[in-house]
C-alpha positions as CSV (number, residue, x, y, z in Angstrom):
1,M,25.2,-13.9,32.1
2,D,23.5,-12.7,35.3
3,N,19.8,-11.7,35.6
4,T,20.6,-8.0,35.4
5,N,22.4,-8.4,32.2
6,N,19.6,-10.6,30.8
7,A,17.0,-8.0,31.7
8,S,19.1,-5.2,30.1
9,A,19.6,-7.3,26.9
10,S,15.8,-7.9,26.7
11,R,15.0,-4.3,27.1
12,D,17.4,-3.3,24.3
13,S,16.4,-6.1,21.9
14,L,13.3,-7.0,19.8
15,Q,12.3,-9.7,22.3
16,P,9.2,-9.1,24.5
17,V,10.0,-7.3,27.8
18,A,8.5,-9.0,30.8
19,E,6.7,-6.7,33.2
20,A,9.2,-7.5,36.0
21,Q,12.1,-6.3,33.7
22,R,10.5,-3.0,32.7
23,P,12.4,0.0,34.2
24,M,9.7,2.7,33.8
25,T,6.7,3.6,35.9
26,Q,3.7,5.7,34.8
27,G,5.4,8.8,36.3
28,S,8.9,8.2,34.9
29,Y,7.3,7.7,31.4
30,A,5.6,11.1,31.7
31,L,8.8,12.8,32.8
32,V,10.7,11.3,29.8
33,F,8.2,13.1,27.5
34,W,8.5,16.3,29.5
35,S,12.2,16.3,28.8
36,S,11.6,15.2,25.2
37,G,8.9,17.8,24.6
38,I,10.7,20.8,26.0
39,I,12.7,21.4,22.8
40,V,13.3,24.1,20.2
41,Q,11.5,22.2,17.5
42,I,8.2,22.6,19.2
43,M,9.0,26.2,20.2
44,V,9.4,26.9,16.5
45,I,5.8,25.8,15.9
46,G,4.4,28.7,18.0
47,L,6.9,31.1,16.5
48,Y,6.1,30.2,12.9
49,L,2.3,30.0,13.2
50,L,1.9,33.4,14.9
51,H,1.6,36.7,13.0
52,P,3.7,38.2,11.4
53,V,5.6,35.1,10.5
54,G,2.5,33.0,10.2
55,A,-1.1,33.9,9.5
56,L,-2.8,33.1,12.9
57,N,-3.4,35.3,15.9
58,F,-2.5,34.6,19.5
59,V,-5.7,32.8,20.5
60,Q,-5.8,30.7,17.3
61,V,-2.3,29.4,17.8
62,I,-3.0,28.5,21.4
63,V,-6.2,26.6,20.4
64,A,-4.3,24.9,17.6
65,G,-1.6,23.8,20.1
66,V,-4.3,22.5,22.5
67,V,-6.1,20.4,19.8
68,A,-2.8,19.1,18.3
69,S,-1.4,18.0,21.7
70,I,-4.6,16.3,22.7
71,L,-4.7,14.4,19.4
72,V,-1.0,13.4,19.8
73,A,-1.6,12.1,23.4
74,L,-4.8,10.2,22.4
75,L,-3.1,8.5,19.4
76,M,0.0,7.7,21.5
77,T,-2.3,6.1,24.1
78,L,-3.9,3.9,21.5
79,Q,-0.9,3.0,19.4
80,G,1.2,2.2,22.5
81,H,-1.4,-0.2,24.0
82,A,0.2,-3.3,22.4
83,G,3.6,-2.4,23.6
84,M,2.5,-2.1,27.2
85,R,0.3,-5.2,27.1
86,Y,2.7,-7.6,25.3
87,G,6.1,-5.9,25.8
88,I,6.7,-5.9,22.0
89,P,8.4,-3.1,19.9
90,F,6.7,-1.3,17.1
91,I,8.5,-3.2,14.3
92,V,7.2,-6.5,15.7
93,Q,3.7,-5.1,16.4
94,G,3.5,-4.1,12.7
95,R,4.0,-7.7,11.4
96,T,0.3,-8.5,11.8
97,A,-0.8,-5.5,9.6
98,F,2.1,-5.3,7.1
99,G,3.8,-8.7,7.1
100,T,7.3,-9.7,8.3
101,Q,9.0,-7.8,5.4
102,G,6.3,-5.1,5.0
103,T,6.8,-3.9,8.6
104,K,10.5,-3.2,7.7
105,V,9.4,-0.9,4.9
106,V,7.2,1.0,7.3
107,A,10.1,1.1,9.8
108,I,12.4,2.6,7.2
109,L,9.7,5.3,6.5
110,R,9.7,6.0,10.3
111,C,13.5,6.0,10.6
112,I,14.2,8.6,7.9
113,P,12.5,11.6,9.7
114,A,13.8,10.3,13.1
115,I,17.4,10.3,11.8
116,A,16.9,13.8,10.2
117,W,15.5,15.1,13.5
118,N,18.4,13.6,15.4
119,G,20.7,15.6,13.2
120,I,18.6,18.8,13.5
121,G,18.5,18.5,17.3
122,T,22.2,17.9,17.5
123,W,22.9,20.9,15.3
124,I,20.7,23.1,17.5
125,G,22.6,21.9,20.5
126,A,25.9,22.7,18.7
127,L,24.8,26.2,17.9
128,A,23.8,26.8,21.5
129,L,27.2,25.4,22.7
130,Q,29.0,27.7,20.3
131,Q,27.1,30.7,21.8
132,V,28.2,29.6,25.3
133,T,31.9,29.3,24.4
134,T,31.9,32.4,22.4
135,S,30.4,34.4,25.3
136,L,32.8,33.0,27.8
137,F,36.1,32.5,25.9
138,E,35.4,34.2,22.5
139,L,36.1,31.0,20.6
140,G,34.1,28.1,19.3
141,N,33.6,25.8,16.3
142,V,30.1,24.6,15.6
143,W,31.3,21.6,13.6
144,V,33.5,20.4,16.5
145,Y,30.5,20.8,18.9
146,F,28.2,19.0,16.5
147,F,30.3,15.9,16.4
148,F,31.0,16.1,20.1
149,L,27.3,16.1,21.0
150,L,26.6,13.4,18.4
151,I,29.2,11.2,20.0
152,L,28.0,12.1,23.6
153,Q,24.4,11.2,23.1
154,S,25.3,8.1,21.2
155,L,27.4,6.9,24.1
156,L,24.4,7.5,26.5
157,A,22.1,5.5,24.2
158,Y,24.9,2.9,23.7
159,R,24.5,2.0,27.4
160,G,20.8,1.0,26.8
161,V,17.3,2.0,27.6
162,G,17.8,2.2,31.3
163,T,20.4,4.9,30.9
164,I,18.1,6.9,28.6
165,T,15.3,6.7,31.2
166,R,17.4,7.8,34.1
167,F,19.1,10.7,32.2
168,N,15.8,12.0,30.8
169,G,14.0,11.8,34.1
170,A,16.7,13.8,35.9
171,M,16.8,16.5,33.2
172,S,13.1,17.1,32.7
173,L,12.3,19.0,35.9
174,I,15.5,21.0,35.8
175,I,14.8,22.1,32.2
176,F,11.2,23.0,33.0
177,A,12.2,25.0,36.1
178,M,14.8,27.0,34.2
179,L,12.4,28.0,31.4
180,L,9.6,28.8,33.9
181,Y,11.9,31.2,35.8
182,F,13.1,32.7,32.5
183,F,9.7,33.7,31.3
184,Y,8.7,34.9,34.8
185,I,11.6,37.4,34.4
186,V,10.5,38.3,30.9
187,F,6.9,39.0,32.0
188,A,8.1,41.0,35.1
189,E,10.1,43.3,32.9
190,G,7.1,43.9,30.6
191,N,8.9,43.1,27.3
192,I,5.9,41.4,25.7
193,D,3.2,43.2,23.8
194,F,0.2,41.0,23.1
195,S,-1.9,43.7,21.3
196,T,-0.6,43.2,17.8
197,A,-0.9,39.4,17.7
198,S,-4.3,39.5,19.4
199,E,-5.8,42.1,17.0
200,V,-4.9,40.2,13.8
201,P,-8.1,38.6,12.5
202,G,-6.2,35.4,11.4
203,S,-8.4,32.5,10.4
204,W,-10.5,29.8,12.0
205,G,-10.9,28.1,8.6
206,L,-8.5,26.2,6.3
207,L,-5.5,28.3,7.5
208,W,-6.2,27.3,11.1
209,I,-6.7,23.7,10.2
210,A,-3.4,23.7,8.3
211,G,-1.6,25.3,11.2
212,M,-3.1,22.7,13.7
213,M,-2.1,19.9,11.3
214,A,1.4,21.3,11.0
215,A,1.8,21.3,14.8
216,F,0.4,17.8,15.0
217,A,2.6,16.5,12.2
218,N,5.7,17.4,14.4
219,W,5.2,14.2,16.4
220,T,3.6,11.8,13.9
221,T,6.8,9.9,14.1
222,V,6.5,9.5,17.9
223,I,2.9,8.3,17.6
224,L,3.7,5.5,15.1
225,N,6.3,3.8,17.3
226,S,4.8,4.5,20.7
227,S,5.2,0.8,21.6
228,D,9.0,1.2,21.7
229,L,8.6,3.1,24.9
230,T,5.4,1.8,26.4
231,R,6.9,-1.7,26.4
232,Q,9.3,-0.4,29.0
233,V,6.4,0.7,31.4
234,N,5.2,-1.6,34.1
235,P,1.4,-1.1,34.6
236,R,1.6,-2.9,37.9
237,G,-1.7,-4.8,37.4
238,R,-3.7,-1.7,36.6
239,S,-5.8,-1.1,33.4
240,I,-3.3,-0.7,30.6
241,L,-5.5,1.8,28.7
242,R,-5.9,4.0,31.9
243,V,-2.1,3.9,32.7
244,S,-1.2,4.7,29.1
245,A,-3.8,7.5,28.9
246,I,-2.7,9.2,32.1
247,A,1.0,8.9,31.3
248,N,0.6,10.3,27.8
249,F,-1.8,13.1,28.6
250,F,0.4,14.4,31.5
251,G,3.6,13.6,29.6
252,V,2.7,15.3,26.3
253,I,0.2,18.1,26.7
254,P,1.9,20.3,29.4
255,P,5.3,20.6,27.8
256,W,3.8,20.9,24.3
257,L,1.7,23.9,25.3
258,F,4.5,25.4,27.3
259,M,6.9,25.3,24.4
260,I,4.4,26.6,21.8
261,L,3.6,29.5,24.1
262,S,7.4,30.0,24.6
263,G,7.9,30.3,20.8
264,M,5.1,32.9,20.6
265,L,6.5,34.9,23.5
266,I,9.9,35.0,21.9
267,G,8.4,36.3,18.7
268,L,6.3,38.9,20.4
269,A,9.1,40.2,22.6
270,T,12.0,40.2,20.1
271,G,10.5,40.0,16.6
272,S,13.2,37.3,15.9
273,T,12.5,34.2,13.8
274,D,15.4,32.4,15.4
275,P,14.4,31.0,18.7
276,I,17.9,30.6,20.0
277,A,18.8,34.2,19.2
278,G,15.5,35.3,20.7
279,L,16.2,33.5,24.0
280,V,19.7,35.0,24.2
281,E,18.3,38.5,23.5
282,L,15.7,38.2,26.3
283,A,18.1,36.9,28.9
284,P,18.3,39.5,31.7
285,N,22.1,39.1,32.0
286,P,25.0,37.1,30.3
287,V,25.2,34.5,33.1
288,F,21.5,33.6,32.8
289,G,21.8,33.6,29.0
290,I,24.6,31.0,29.2
291,V,22.6,28.9,31.7
292,L,19.7,29.0,29.3
293,L,21.8,27.9,26.4
294,V,23.0,24.9,28.5
295,F,19.3,24.1,28.9
296,I,18.9,24.1,25.1
297,I,21.8,21.6,24.8
298,L,20.4,19.3,27.4
299,A,16.9,19.5,25.9
300,Q,18.2,18.5,22.5
301,I,20.1,15.5,23.9
302,T,17.1,14.2,26.0
303,S,14.8,14.6,23.0
304,N,17.1,12.8,20.6
305,L,17.7,9.9,23.0
306,T,14.0,9.2,23.4
307,L,12.5,10.1,20.0
308,N,15.2,10.0,17.4
309,I,17.8,7.4,18.4
310,L,15.8,4.6,20.2
311,P,13.3,4.0,17.4
312,P,15.6,3.6,14.4
313,A,18.2,1.7,16.5
314,L,15.5,-0.9,17.3
315,A,14.3,-1.0,13.7
316,F,17.8,-1.5,12.3
317,Q,18.2,-4.6,14.6
318,D,15.4,-6.2,12.7
319,I,16.1,-4.8,9.2
320,F,19.9,-5.5,9.1
321,K,20.1,-8.1,11.8
322,I,22.6,-6.1,13.8
323,S,23.1,-5.4,17.6
324,W,21.6,-2.5,19.5
325,K,25.1,-0.9,19.8
326,A,25.7,-1.3,16.1
327,G,22.3,0.3,15.4
328,I,23.3,3.3,17.6
329,I,26.4,3.8,15.5
330,L,24.5,3.6,12.3
331,V,21.9,6.2,13.4
332,A,24.7,8.6,14.3
333,A,26.4,8.2,11.0
334,L,23.2,8.6,9.0
335,S,22.3,11.7,11.0
336,V,25.3,13.5,9.5
337,V,24.3,12.5,6.0
338,T,20.9,14.2,6.3
339,A,22.7,17.6,6.4
340,P,20.7,19.1,9.3
341,W,22.3,22.5,8.9
342,Y,20.2,22.8,5.6
343,L,17.0,21.3,7.0
344,L,16.9,23.6,9.9
345,S,17.4,26.7,7.9
346,S,15.1,25.6,5.1
347,D,12.0,27.6,4.2
348,Y,10.1,24.3,4.0
349,F,10.1,23.4,7.7
350,F,6.4,22.5,7.8
351,K,6.5,20.9,4.3
352,F,9.2,18.5,5.6
353,Q,6.8,17.5,8.4
354,N,3.8,17.1,6.2
355,F,5.7,15.1,3.7
356,Y,6.7,12.3,6.1
357,A,3.3,12.6,7.8
358,S,1.8,11.5,4.4
359,F,3.3,8.1,5.0
360,L,3.1,7.8,8.8
361,G,-0.5,8.8,9.1
362,P,-1.8,6.0,6.9
363,A,0.6,3.6,8.6
364,T,-0.7,4.4,12.0
365,A,-4.3,4.1,10.8
366,I,-3.6,0.6,9.4
367,M,-2.0,-0.5,12.6
368,L,-4.8,0.8,14.8
369,A,-7.5,-0.7,12.6
370,D,-5.7,-4.0,12.6
371,Y,-5.1,-4.1,16.4
372,F,-8.3,-2.7,17.8
373,I,-11.0,-3.5,15.2
374,I,-9.8,-6.7,13.4
375,R,-7.9,-8.4,16.2
376,R,-9.7,-6.9,19.2
377,T,-6.3,-6.3,20.9
378,Q,-5.6,-10.1,21.0
379,L,-2.1,-11.0,19.8
380,D,-0.3,-14.4,19.9
381,V,3.2,-13.3,20.8
382,E,4.8,-16.6,19.8
383,K,3.4,-16.3,16.3
384,L,4.7,-12.8,16.0
385,Y,8.2,-14.1,16.2
386,D,8.0,-17.4,14.3
387,N,8.5,-15.7,10.9
388,K,5.8,-17.9,9.3
389,T,2.4,-16.8,10.5
390,Y,2.6,-13.3,9.1
391,R,4.7,-13.9,6.0
392,Y,1.6,-13.5,3.9
393,S,2.8,-13.0,0.3
394,R,6.6,-13.2,0.5
395,G,6.6,-11.3,3.7
396,F,4.2,-8.6,2.6
397,S,0.5,-8.1,3.5
398,L,-1.1,-7.0,0.3
399,S,-4.0,-5.3,2.1
400,G,-1.7,-3.4,4.4
401,M,0.8,-2.3,1.7
402,L,-1.8,-1.4,-0.9
403,S,-3.8,0.6,1.7
404,L,-0.5,2.3,2.8
405,V,0.3,3.4,-0.8
406,A,-3.2,4.6,-1.5
407,G,-3.3,6.5,1.7
408,A,0.0,8.2,1.0
409,V,-1.1,9.2,-2.5
410,A,-4.3,10.8,-1.0
411,S,-2.2,12.6,1.6
412,F,0.1,14.0,-1.1
413,V,-2.8,15.5,-3.0
414,F,-3.7,17.5,0.2
415,L,-0.2,17.9,1.6
416,D,-1.1,20.7,4.0
417,Y,-3.8,18.5,5.5
418,S,-2.0,15.2,5.0
419,W,-2.9,13.6,8.4
420,L,-6.5,14.8,8.3
421,V,-7.0,13.3,4.9
422,G,-4.7,10.2,4.9
423,F,-5.6,8.8,8.4
424,P,-9.4,8.3,8.0
425,F,-9.2,7.5,4.3
426,T,-6.6,4.7,4.9
427,L,-8.4,3.3,8.0
428,V,-11.6,2.9,6.1
429,L,-9.9,1.5,3.0
430,F,-7.9,-1.1,5.0
431,L,-11.1,-2.3,6.7
432,V,-12.9,-2.5,3.4
433,V,-10.1,-4.5,1.8
434,K,-10.1,-6.9,4.8
435,K,-13.9,-7.2,4.7
436,I,-13.8,-8.2,1.0
437,G,-11.9,-11.3,2.0
438,S,-8.2,-10.6,1.7
439,N,-6.1,-12.9,4.0
440,G,-3.0,-10.9,3.5
């Protein structure tokens, strides 16, 4: 096997990725998250939080989006530090905190929402494609398009991380430019009335906190496995924390705020609770409407490649001892089983997010406490892979797993504030258990 193939195999496996083999720069990493963040799922946050669908006014939703996006970028910076420094994926990083078997449990908890979101994103793309073919040819079958897009994005991922990076980087600026021009036209035609949403008193109390947490919960999955992407970034000798912070803050905050604002503008201009229908209604002419729907399709593919296919495919390699390509096929198959057509239309959109955040918030807290406070960012990479050092009790760290369960229970009690409660509670609990003298 030549050096190129060896590098590709390393990037797509669980082995550490050497800096020389990493295909991403600080800038290309940010562009990947631009393309991954410009999606309908984040647009829905703004649409659903704003009056009359939600309980908040215009300013309150904007502030909630700003705070949520800053928190996401900050935690991604911290959680991804080990990946960029040591070249290791999330499921290997978690062995120190949860044990060689415990980290697989956490990975499964991460995989379930990722697979569900992969299905939802593919279904949104299929609905958009059906709109395109119906407008042009007066025919279309959403089921055919769903499986077509599922296969297409699986083939792109099948070719490895390098292909994902190049595809997402190319699409990000195109998608952003299309949306920017679209809303310029909407503003120019004066279709948006801000008065109603601005005059609503809303709330800066518990309702606002719940709204901000709901927005934040949308990417709790991404935070947990940040190392899966940061391990592909070459810091080029610069401070890892600085490189990661700049890449995440520029990669997450601008597209997040733009899409939340887009969701609000659609609601204000059309009164629709369906973002796709709202976009079509606002299109100045049929041609532009079709182009915009193509954007939706591309956006869902780029998001799925980065956020919803890569993480579970890597996790499945460790859990089931299968290849990267077999992991991709398994992700695609399970995405159908989640029945995304029901999840997307469910009245429990935010409940779904808060439910899985109840597990992922505590898991992130444990990993951050273990890496930054207990181990002071020092890891022995060889010991991470020897399957002996971190076996603890039959592969499970009792302190990590007990803290995870306790944190999840606390989060369930306050489901609308799951991250706000579960994260600090679990972080403190884990440190206390470790301080008492637990070695596992």
